[in-house]
C-alpha positions in Angstrom: 0.0 0.0 0.0 1.3 3.4 -0.9 0.2 7.0 -0.5 -1.6 8.6 2.4 -2.0 5.4 4.5 1.6 4.1 4.2 2.6 3.1 7.8 6.2 2.6 6.8 6.7 6.3 6.2 4.5 7.9 8.8 4.6 6.4 12.3 1.6 8.5 13.6 -0.8 5.6 13.9 1.9 3.4 15.6 2.6 6.2 18.1 -1.1 6.5 18.9 -1.4 2.8 19.4 1.7 2.5 21.6 0.6 5.6 23.7 -2.8 4.1 24.1 -1.6 0.7 25.2 1.0 2.1 27.5 -1.5 4.5 29.2 -4.0 1.6 29.6 -1.4 -0.7 31.2 0.0 2.0 33.5 -3.5 3.0 34.6 -4.5 -0.6 35.4 -1.4 -1.0 37.5 -1.9 2.4 39.2 -5.5 1.6 39.9 -4.5 -1.8 41.5 -2.0 0.0 43.7 -4.5 2.6 44.8 -7.0 0.0 45.6 -4.5 -1.9 47.8 -4.3 1.4 49.7 -8.0 1.4 50.4 -9.1 4.0 47.9 -10.7 4.2 44.5 -8.8 5.9 41.7 -11.1 9.0 41.5 -11.0 9.4 45.3 -7.2 9.3 45.3 -7.0 11.7 42.3 -9.1 14.3 44.3 -7.1 13.8 47.5 -3.7 13.9 45.7 -4.6 17.1 43.9 -5.6 18.8 47.2 -2.5 17.3 48.9 -0.2 18.9 46.3 -2.1 22.1 45.5 -3.9 22.9 48.8 -7.4 24.6 48.8 -8.9 24.3 45.3 -12.2 25.4 43.8 -14.4 22.4 43.1 -14.8 23.4 39.5 -11.0 23.3 39.0 -10.8 19.9 40.6 -13.2 18.5 38.0 -11.2 20.0 35.2 -7.8 18.9 36.5 -8.8 15.3 37.0 -11.3 15.1 34.1 -14.3 14.3 36.2 -17.9 15.4 35.3 -19.6 17.7 37.7 -22.1 15.1 39.0 -19.4 12.5 39.5 -17.2 15.1 41.3 -20.1 16.0 43.7 -20.5 12.3 44.5 -16.7 11.8 45.2 -16.5 15.0 47.2 -19.5 14.0 49.3 -18.0 10.6 50.0 -14.6 12.0 51.0 -16.2 14.6 53.1 -18.3 12.0 54.9 -15.1 10.0 55.6 -13.6 13.2 57.2 -10.8 13.4 54.6 -11.7 16.7 53.1 -13.9 19.7 53.8 -15.8 22.2 51.7 -15.4 25.9 52.5 -16.8 29.1 50.9 -14.2 31.2 49.0 -13.2 34.3 51.0 -13.1 36.3 47.8 -16.2 35.0 45.9 -19.2 33.5 47.6 -20.2 31.7 44.3 -17.1 29.5 44.6 -16.7 26.6 47.0 -13.3 25.4 47.9 -12.2 21.9 48.9 -9.3 21.3 51.3 -7.8 18.2 53.0 -8.6 17.8 56.7 -5.9 16.7 59.1 -7.1 13.1 58.6 -6.8 13.6 54.8 -3.2 14.9 55.2 -2.3 12.1 57.5 -3.7 9.5 55.0 -1.8 11.0 52.1 1.4 11.3 54.2 1.1 7.6 54.8 0.2 6.3 51.3 1.8 8.7 48.9 5.4 7.5 49.4 4.4 4.0 48.5 2.4 5.2 45.5 5.3 7.2 44.3 7.5 4.2 44.6 5.0 2.2 42.5 5.2 4.9 39.8 9.0 4.7 39.9 8.8 1.0 39.5 6.4 1.2 36.5 8.7 3.7 34.8 12.1 2.0 35.6 12.4 0.7 32.1 13.6 4.2 31.2 16.7 6.1 32.4 16.3 9.4 34.2 17.3 11.3 31.0 14.8 9.2 28.9 12.0 10.0 31.4 12.8 13.7 31.0 12.9 13.4 27.2 9.6 11.5 27.0 8.0 14.0 29.3 9.2 16.9 27.2 8.0 15.2 24.0 4.6 14.3 25.4 4.0 17.9 26.6 5.0 19.1 23.2 2.5 16.7 21.6 -0.3 17.7 24.0 0.4 21.4 23.5 0.2 21.0 19.7 -3.0 19.0 20.0 -4.7 21.8 22.0 -4.1 24.2 19.1 -6.7 22.4 16.9 
C-alpha cells in the first residue's frame, strides 16, 4: 500500500497505538496500587490534587482530573463523609466553593503517597532518568500541539 496510508513512512498511527496501550497498562497498575491502599482511583485523584495544591475550587478539581460535575459531587460528598476533606466558601467570591484536606486527609496521604510514588517509579524504571525527562518533554509538546486544533 502506498500513498496517504503508508505506515512505513508515517509512524503517527503506531505512536497513537503505543501511547494508548502504555497508558492503559499503566493506569491498570496504578488503579490496583491505589485499591491496595483502600481508595478508588477517583478518590485518590481528588485527594492527591488537594495534597499537592492545597485549597482548590471544586470546578477546578473536576477540570484537573477530568471528572464530570455530577461525579465530582459524589466523590467530594463521599470523601467529606469520611472526614478526609472539607468544603469551604471562598473568602473572595461566595459563588465559589473550595475543597481542602482535613488533618485526617493529610495524614492518610502522608502515609500512602510515598508507596504510591515508589510504584510509579517501579512502573517507569524501564527508562533512564534522561529518557524520562525526554519523553515528558515530547509528550508535553505533543499535548500542546493537539490543543491548538
